[in-house]
Steps between C-alpha positions, in 0.01 A plus 500: 500500500202726549240226448668285766470781754134576406308191382270582210671831436578613148551828320149484348346439843693799639369720214145376558522577873636845418203564269259389772669736748465791257133413433425493873666838542298647212181353644570645846582839350176499300293419807672776697398746227136402547524615864264233626594425862524137602564352155828311524610331179810315613323307774134432504492441875545874561186572299307227684616639835401855411159394367427281803600782733277736306201268513550458876515876544194540279297251705603645837510873420283759659194636319591867547780518240457768231318371188780603262756309704276188502460510121874541438575216740244268338628583151857416606387167645305417181810580292712269718239222468492550121879471480491176701233363263720597206792315661287190544352508149845561350643205688218273385525619140878467488478155657252390232722643228803327645313170518330503159671762282857514630631682191280804567589562866768754404243713323315575825766732650583644158136594439469638851807723465389613154151585633637701790745683275224583251270624776781708648574663165132574430452639852805721460379630164158584645662675794729704272211599269 
């Protein structure tokens, strides 16, 4: 029997895991389209590593770099820091929902996907106009 080979396994669990895999793929694809270097959605440690490396470089860099390059570099680091803050706030918010309003936890990813899809459509329409 399948459940004897894999404890806790069931068809509904397999479907749920498949949906999670698809969602992670969509999320990674969306982040790649933003073309923001150093933002890694499937593992947060990559983003932490990139940001830490960037801060170290920022603190030890030479003062004679071109101004435009400095600004671009600082903007990229700020974006990475903002994404990490969003990760943290999302984790806290989802944890609170899970603890106190368990029924509504499923709405979080649904609203997120709907928001991104709506933004994508509106951006596309503005670009085509």
